[in-house]
Phi, psi and omega in degrees: 000321181296322180293317180297323180286332184293328183294307179295328178295319178295318178297321179296321180297318178296317180297315180296322179295320179295319181292332184278345181290131177277147178297142179292127181293154179290162180277344179215179176301126181247128179230121182244117176265104185288148173277096183238030179073214182279069186196177178235137172199121185227140176247127174248129175228144179250164175300339177276007177068027171280143189231124179232136175246125178252107184071157193232015183071190184254002179202189185287000179306327184299325181297317179293321178298319179292322177299319179296335176278356180082017182286133179249333178206162184233126180287321185208133168251130177247124177255116186284329172200178190275355181296150186297334180284358175244334186246351190298336181264005186296317180301316180298321178296313181293330177286339190250337187220149166293128178243116186284327184202148173235134170252139174209167187283340180083000182248140169077359183280139178281168177300322180293319179295320179295324178297323177292314180303321184287359173284341180291161179301318177222152176208147185209132170278117188247156177228178181308135182106340176294140182216145175224128179252133170255208181297300179237356182261133175240131177249127180237133174271126182252347182198148003281161184289320184202167176241128352278167176284171176302149183304329183289343180276086187256352184278131175301320180300319181284353173269004186305140171282119181259125187241132173251125177250120183239124177229154180311118176069016177210120181232134182233144176237126181243098185264013179058231178252029182309126176245201193301312181298319179298313179295323177303318178295318180296318178297323183288317188255337190221024184305321182289346181262358190277339185303133181207149177289322183233128177246124169280114185304130180292144173054043172059028177088018177291151180299327180286350182257342183220097179261174175298323179296321177298309183295324178292329181277319182279323180055051183285145170281328182228135174247117180258127181246120178258111182204165181267145180298130177063030184294154186291347182269354182069026180268143003282154179291137174302331178297316179296317180298320179293317180296320178299319177298319179298324182273358178077021179271134174286136181252128173237135187231132179290331182291333181256330188241001179076202180302137180252128182244131180238138173234116191066241176250004181269115183245137179217152172299137180258200181272000000 
């Protein structure tokens, strides 16, 4: 009897040891743009093992993707806007991981969405000027300017929370679904803060989200476009692809190349 019992106990010990191992932190700032179809979901990890999720895709797929990355807890979730393709996976994340804090714009969210957000340990509606420092990573909110916005600003996309992530020698800009009014505000108040090595194309590569002025101001080496294959919106726009080529920016697309993985400023299609 003792021999028969020893086998499952040994197997259990191996399983528990495997589950207890923490994922090895990256050697540089790691940014993973997940392939989640016509949606946005990005994982930021630092060598100090700090974990930030920017948008959650449109369903619970994000939780499984994070588990495959070895994520055990999340320091911060940032929701760029209230649309389902940015918030749809939040419930699954909260069901699967401890989430220490959520940032969101505070605009356009329904009572039901707010109830989900309030499940986190901390949550805050943030505006331009909000900042969070980790060991070497600094996150700055550049938009929206204030709550509430001017009455003419009625678009959920133009209420997007725009996030700048700065790490030594690596800068990323996450503009959500920022369109023309949103960019006008950014040019007016934060043009000098927009420069980034990697730009996540606003609004899945729509022409209204990435103009020549945007590319001239951000000056990205890499433009990452998160969109679904054959989507009904025709994104990314051929105009955006042409403008990126004119500016010498490398374009990587989740609809054609799957998940995009960046280490420092070096980005490549992942698995």
